[in-house]
Structures are given as structure tokens and as C-alpha cells.
C-alpha positions as CSV (number, residue, x, y, z in Angstrom):
1,M,13.2,27.6,59.8
2,S,11.7,30.7,60.3
3,N,15.0,32.4,60.6
4,T,16.1,30.7,57.6
5,L,13.7,31.9,55.7
6,E,13.6,35.3,56.5
7,S,17.5,35.6,55.6
8,V,16.8,34.0,52.2
9,V,13.9,37.1,52.0
10,H,16.4,39.5,53.2
11,K,19.0,38.8,50.8
12,V,16.4,38.8,47.2
13,D,15.2,42.7,49.1
14,V,18.7,43.7,49.2
15,R,19.6,42.1,45.5
16,E,16.4,43.7,44.2
17,Q,16.4,47.2,45.7
18,P,18.2,49.4,43.5
19,Q,21.8,51.1,44.1
20,V,21.3,54.1,46.9
21,V,22.5,56.9,45.1
22,G,23.4,60.1,46.9
23,A,21.6,63.5,46.6
24,F,24.9,64.8,44.9
25,P,25.3,62.9,41.6
26,G,28.5,61.4,40.3
27,Q,32.2,61.3,41.5
28,P,33.8,64.5,43.9
29,S,36.3,63.9,42.1
30,M,34.9,64.8,38.8
31,W,32.8,67.4,40.6
32,F,36.9,68.8,41.4
33,F,38.3,68.1,37.5
34,I,35.1,70.3,36.2
35,I,35.4,73.3,38.5
36,G,38.9,73.3,37.8
37,D,38.1,73.3,33.8
38,L,35.4,75.6,34.2
39,L,38.0,78.2,35.6
40,I,40.4,77.5,32.4
41,F,37.3,78.1,30.1
42,G,36.3,81.3,32.3
43,A,40.0,83.2,32.6
44,Y,39.8,82.8,28.3
45,F,36.3,83.7,28.6
46,I,37.6,87.1,30.2
47,A,40.6,87.6,28.2
48,Y,38.4,87.1,24.9
49,M,36.3,90.2,26.2
50,A,38.8,91.9,27.3
51,Y,40.2,92.0,23.8
52,R,37.4,92.4,22.3
53,S,36.8,95.4,23.8
54,Q,40.4,97.0,22.7
55,E,39.7,95.5,19.2
56,P,35.9,96.0,18.6
57,D,36.2,96.2,14.6
58,V,38.6,93.0,13.9
59,F,36.4,90.9,16.1
60,L,33.2,92.2,14.7
61,Q,34.6,92.0,11.1
62,S,35.9,88.2,11.7
63,Q,32.9,87.2,13.7
64,Q,30.3,87.8,10.7
65,A,32.2,85.5,8.8
66,M,31.4,83.1,11.5
67,N,28.5,80.4,9.6
68,Q,25.9,80.5,12.6
69,G,24.0,77.6,10.8
70,V,27.3,75.6,11.4
71,G,26.9,76.5,15.1
72,A,23.6,75.9,15.3
73,I,23.8,72.5,13.7
74,N,26.8,71.8,16.4
75,T,24.7,73.4,19.1
76,I,21.3,70.8,17.8
77,V,23.8,68.0,17.6
78,L,25.6,68.1,21.5
79,L,22.2,69.2,23.0
80,T,20.7,66.1,21.5
81,S,23.1,64.1,22.5
82,S,23.1,65.2,26.1
83,L,19.2,65.1,26.1
84,F,20.5,61.1,25.6
85,V,22.8,61.0,28.3
86,A,20.0,62.3,30.3
87,L,17.7,59.8,29.7
88,G,20.1,57.3,29.8
89,T,21.3,57.8,33.1
90,E,17.5,57.9,34.4
91,A,17.2,53.9,32.6
92,V,20.3,52.8,34.5
93,R,18.6,54.2,37.8
94,A,15.2,52.8,36.4
95,Q,17.6,49.5,35.8
96,K,16.3,49.5,32.5
97,I,19.5,47.9,30.8
98,R,18.7,47.4,27.2
99,D,16.8,50.8,27.1
100,S,19.9,52.6,28.5
101,L,22.9,51.0,26.3
102,R,20.2,52.1,23.3
103,L,20.3,55.8,24.5
104,F,24.2,56.1,25.7
105,G,24.7,54.5,21.8
106,L,22.6,57.3,20.6
107,A,24.0,59.8,22.5
108,M,27.8,58.3,21.3
109,V,26.5,58.7,17.4
110,F,25.4,62.3,18.3
111,G,28.7,63.3,20.4
112,A,31.0,62.1,16.9
113,L,29.3,64.2,14.9
114,F,30.4,67.2,16.3
115,P,34.2,66.5,15.9
116,V,33.6,65.8,11.9
117,L,31.3,69.2,11.6
118,K,34.1,71.3,13.6
119,I,36.4,69.6,10.7
120,F,34.8,70.2,8.0
121,E,33.9,74.2,9.3
122,W,37.9,74.4,9.9
123,L,39.5,72.7,6.7
124,P,37.4,75.5,4.7
125,K,38.5,78.7,6.7
126,I,42.4,77.1,7.3
127,E,42.7,76.6,3.5
128,A,41.3,80.2,2.7
129,G,44.3,81.5,4.7
130,H,42.0,82.1,7.9
131,T,45.1,80.7,10.8
132,P,45.1,81.4,14.2
133,G,47.8,84.1,13.3
134,E,45.6,85.8,11.2
135,N,43.9,87.8,14.4
136,L,43.5,87.7,18.3
137,Y,40.0,86.7,17.3
138,L,40.9,83.5,15.1
139,M,43.4,82.9,17.5
140,F,41.1,82.8,20.6
141,Y,38.6,80.6,18.1
142,Y,40.7,78.3,17.3
143,V,42.4,77.4,20.8
144,M,39.1,77.8,22.6
145,T,37.1,75.3,20.2
146,G,40.2,73.4,19.7
147,L,40.6,73.2,23.3
148,H,36.4,71.7,23.9
149,L,37.2,69.7,20.8
150,F,39.4,67.5,23.0
151,H,36.7,67.3,25.5
152,V,34.3,66.2,23.3
153,L,36.8,63.5,22.3
154,L,37.8,63.0,25.4
155,G,33.9,62.5,27.0
156,L,33.1,60.3,23.9
157,V,36.3,57.9,25.7
158,I,34.3,58.4,29.2
159,L,30.9,57.4,27.1
160,G,32.6,54.4,26.0
161,F,33.5,53.1,29.7
162,V,30.2,54.0,30.7
163,M,28.7,51.8,28.0
164,R,31.0,49.1,28.9
165,N,29.7,49.4,32.7
166,I,26.1,49.1,31.7
167,K,26.8,46.2,29.6
168,T,29.3,44.2,31.1
169,A,28.2,44.9,35.4
170,A,25.8,42.0,37.1
171,N,24.8,45.5,38.7
172,P,25.9,48.9,37.4
173,D,27.6,51.4,39.1
174,V,25.0,53.8,39.1
175,R,27.4,56.8,40.4
176,F,30.2,56.0,37.6
177,V,27.3,56.6,35.1
178,E,26.2,59.8,36.8
179,T,30.0,61.3,36.7
180,G,30.3,60.7,33.0
181,A,26.9,61.9,32.7
182,I,27.6,65.4,34.4
183,Y,31.4,65.7,32.6
184,W,29.1,64.8,29.2
185,H,26.7,67.9,30.4
186,M,29.9,70.2,30.9
187,V,30.9,69.7,27.7
188,D,27.8,71.0,26.3
189,L,27.3,73.9,28.6
190,L,31.0,75.1,28.1
191,W,29.9,75.2,23.8
192,L,26.7,77.1,24.7
193,V,28.4,79.9,25.9
194,L,31.4,79.5,23.0
195,F,28.8,79.5,20.3
196,A,27.2,83.0,22.0
197,L,30.8,84.0,22.0
198,F,31.9,83.3,18.5
199,Y,28.5,82.9,16.7
200,L,26.2,85.2,18.3
201,M,27.2,88.1,20.0
202,R,27.4,91.2,18.0
């Protein structure tokens, strides 16, 4: 009887304990992917700075036509989304499922605003004839922000899978949630560099 009771208590304790998560958040494979991505963007950043040093007047003139206000709004949108992702991840760790779904939902709403804002930023430029073929600054601008936009869209898909895991799994996979979160934070980090390069640096 005593052994049976101890067995039941042990099972209950194991079920109620939160998942043990490693000190290194997320899956190692995602970190390899992120490092590779950062290296690719890093190469673009170096090339941008090299060409900028060769044609400073062209780069400065094109940069002055950029709308810093729009760039700042894009930045606020992504940072707000990233904040909700961080809070949502903490809610999953605390096993607050409803709170986590609400927070990740808000993260996706703010994240989805970014592509909309970016398209509305691009269209007037393209209609005015400011295309990638005009000069090297615009070539880098469209290529790098376009590549980043692809990462944002991919990140939204990943966040969608994260939400599905939280909603449908009896015990959400914390590492899976962390993996999606670190990818989204990388996307935000890349945008901060792009914002500084294309909108702020003189």
C-alpha cells in the first residue's frame, strides 16, 4: 500500500513539474542557422561600408531622401513585437498558457505590421523611379531590406507554429518556443543595424 501511494505521488510530482530547460535557450540547430545568417548579413554590411567609403556623396544624397520617421515606426513595431515574444516565452515557462497565447498573438499582430509598412515605404520610391539600378546605395537598400523582409515573413510563420504548439500540446515544448523566440529576436537585431545604416548614419 505504501509503495503504491509513493508511486502515485511520484507520478503527480513529475507531471506537475515544469519542463527542465537547458541554460542555452532553444535548439542548437537554430543557433547554427542564426550564426550563418549573421555572417551573410555581416558580409553585406562590410560591403556596404566599403562602397560607401568610395562614393560618400552618392550615399549621403540618397540617404537624406529616406524618411527617418517611417524607419523609426518600423523599429518601434518590431521592438514591441519582440517584447511580446519575450513575455510570451516567460509565460510558457511559467505554464500560463492563456497569457502566452495572448502575448504571442500580439507579437504576430505587430510583426505583421512591418511588411505592410515596408511595402508602403517602397512603393512611392519605386513609382518615383528610385529603383535598385539608380545607384549603389539604393541597390544595397532594396537587397538588404528585402532579404530582411523575407526573414520577417519566415519569422511570422515560425511564430504561428509556436502558437499552435502552445495551443494544442498538453505540455508545450519550451525549447521549441525558445527556438522561435531567438529567431525573432535575431530578426529584430538585424533591423536595428539596417535602421542605423540606411536611416541614421551620416
